[in-house]
C-alpha positions in Angstrom: 112.7 115.9 -90.0 112.2 116.2 -93.7 110.9 119.8 -93.3 113.8 120.7 -91.1 116.3 119.2 -93.6 114.7 121.2 -96.4 114.8 124.4 -94.4 118.5 123.9 -93.5 119.3 123.2 -97.1 117.5 126.4 -98.3 119.3 128.4 -95.6 122.7 127.0 -96.7 122.0 127.8 -100.4 120.9 131.3 -99.5 124.0 131.9 -97.3 126.3 130.6 -100.0 124.7 132.9 -102.6 124.9 135.9 -100.2 128.5 135.1 -99.4 129.4 135.2 -103.1 127.8 138.5 -103.8 130.3 140.7 -102.0 133.2 138.8 -103.7 131.7 139.4 -107.1 131.1 143.1 -106.3 134.7 143.5 -105.0 136.1 141.9 -108.1 134.8 144.6 -110.4 137.6 147.1 -111.0 137.3 150.8 -110.4 138.7 152.6 -113.5 138.6 156.0 -111.7 140.9 154.7 -108.9 143.1 153.0 -111.6 143.4 156.3 -113.4 144.5 158.0 -110.2 147.1 155.4 -109.5 148.3 155.7 -113.1 148.7 159.5 -112.9 150.3 159.5 -109.4 152.5 156.5 -109.5 153.0 155.2 -113.0 153.0 158.2 -115.3 156.6 159.2 -114.9 157.7 156.1 -116.8 154.6 155.0 -118.7 152.7 158.3 -119.3 149.4 159.0 -117.6 147.4 156.7 -120.0 150.1 154.2 -120.7 150.7 155.3 -124.3 153.8 155.8 -126.3 156.4 157.0 -123.8 160.1 156.0 -123.7 161.0 153.0 -125.9 162.8 151.5 -122.9 159.5 151.1 -121.1 156.5 149.1 -122.3 153.3 150.6 -123.8 150.6 149.6 -121.3 147.7 151.1 -123.3 145.4 148.4 -124.6 147.3 145.6 -122.8 145.2 142.7 -121.3 144.2 143.5 -117.8 144.9 139.9 -116.7 148.4 140.0 -118.1 149.2 143.4 -116.5 147.8 142.1 -113.1 149.9 139.0 -113.4 153.1 141.0 -114.1 152.5 143.5 -111.2 151.8 140.6 -108.8 155.1 138.9 -109.9 157.0 142.2 -109.5 155.5 142.4 -106.0 156.4 138.8 -105.1 159.9 138.9 -106.7 159.1 136.3 -109.2 159.8 138.9 -111.9 162.8 141.0 -111.0 163.2 144.7 -111.7 164.4 147.0 -109.1 162.2 149.9 -110.1 159.1 147.9 -110.7 159.5 145.8 -107.6 159.6 149.0 -105.5 156.6 150.4 -107.3 154.5 147.2 -107.0 155.4 146.5 -103.3 152.8 148.9 -101.8 150.0 148.0 -104.2 147.1 146.0 -102.8 145.3 143.3 -104.9 142.6 145.9 -105.5 145.1 148.5 -106.6 146.6 146.1 -109.1 143.2 145.1 -110.4 142.1 148.7 -110.8 145.2 150.0 -112.6 145.4 147.0 -114.8 141.8 147.5 -115.9 142.4 151.2 -116.4 145.2 150.6 -118.9 143.3 147.8 -120.6 140.4 150.1 -121.2 142.4 152.4 -123.4 142.8 151.9 -127.2 146.4 151.2 -128.1 147.9 153.5 -130.8 149.7 151.9 -133.8 153.4 151.8 -134.0 156.0 151.5 -136.8 159.0 149.3 -137.6 162.2 151.3 -137.9 164.4 149.0 -140.1 163.0 148.2 -143.5 166.0 145.9 -144.2 164.9 143.4 -141.5 161.1 143.5 -141.9 161.1 140.3 -144.1 163.1 138.3 -141.6 161.0 139.6 -138.7 157.8 138.7 -140.4 159.2 135.2 -141.3 160.0 134.5 -137.7 156.8 136.0 -136.3 154.5 134.1 -138.7 156.5 130.9 -139.3 159.2 130.5 -136.6 162.6 129.0 -137.3 162.0 125.4 -138.3 165.6 124.2 -138.2 165.9 125.2 -134.5 162.3 124.4 -133.4 161.5 128.0 -132.7 157.7 128.3 -132.9 155.9 131.1 -134.8 155.2 134.0 -132.4 151.7 134.2 -134.0 150.9 130.8 -132.5 150.6 132.4 -129.0 150.4 136.1 -129.7 148.0 136.0 -132.7 148.5 137.1 -136.3 148.0 140.7 -135.4 149.8 140.6 -132.1 146.6 140.8 -130.1 147.7 138.1 -127.6 145.6 136.1 -125.2 144.6 137.4 -121.7 146.8 136.4 -118.7 149.3 134.2 -120.5 150.3 136.0 -123.7 150.5 139.8 -123.9 149.4 142.0 -126.7 152.5 142.7 -128.8 151.2 144.6 -131.8 152.6 148.1 -131.8 154.8 147.5 -128.7 158.1 149.4 -128.6 160.7 147.3 -130.6 163.4 148.3 -128.2 161.4 147.1 -125.2 160.5 143.8 -126.9 164.2 143.2 -127.8 165.3 143.9 -124.3 162.8 141.4 -122.9 163.7 138.7 -125.4 167.4 139.2 -124.5 166.6 139.0 -120.8 164.7 135.7 -121.4 167.7 134.4 -123.3 170.3 135.4 -120.7 168.1 134.2 -117.8 167.7 137.6 -116.2 164.0 137.4 -116.7 162.7 134.0 -115.6 158.9 134.4 -115.1 157.9 132.6 -118.4 159.6 129.2 -119.1 158.1 129.1 -122.6 159.7 132.4 -123.6 163.0 131.4 -122.0 163.1 128.3 -124.2 162.2 130.2 -127.3 164.6 133.1 -126.8 167.5 130.6 -126.0 167.4 129.4 -129.6 167.5 132.8 -131.3 170.5 135.0 -132.1 170.8 138.8 -131.8 169.9 139.5 -135.4 166.7 137.4 -135.2 165.6 138.9 -131.9 166.2 142.4 -133.3 164.4 141.7 -136.5 161.3 140.1 -134.9 161.1 142.8 -132.3 161.2 145.6 -134.9 158.6 143.8 -136.9 156.3 143.6 -133.9 156.6 147.3 -133.4 154.8 147.9 -136.7 152.4 145.0 -136.3 148.7 145.8 -136.4 
């Protein structure tokens, strides 16, 4: 009986290890397929490599793969609402999302520049120190001193289009973007001038 039990235990461990192997292999993204998706589906708005296209659209180059995958999944599910992106994400499989997110993440983001020198000081103050009297936390606390962010939860912001950041902050404040409760709370306490200043500062952050 002891020999049989040991044999069964060994077989179970081997089967478990074997079952996990395909999952691990499947989880590895294919940058070539991601690049094809980028050029065929995403390039019209984000450029073929996700670099500095229209200020109305986010720069995807160098963004965390985990964050991009999360956003695409939420566009697909309807948790994050955008008519264009919901339509684009709808036909994507989990593998497609993983591949295209990894493709953009593999690129090196190009630096950006702030446009308004008169508001740089205010933007820096908010980004690095928050707004104490209204309990607005420093942006750097989650997104890092250089805007590098943290995978999945907090996106890379450094060098992002200021116009795009401003639009998203405003959307969080008005409730038209609802897929991050933390940002909804933060943006609700900021006025137009503050949002514009910190967004422009972020554009030049590196």
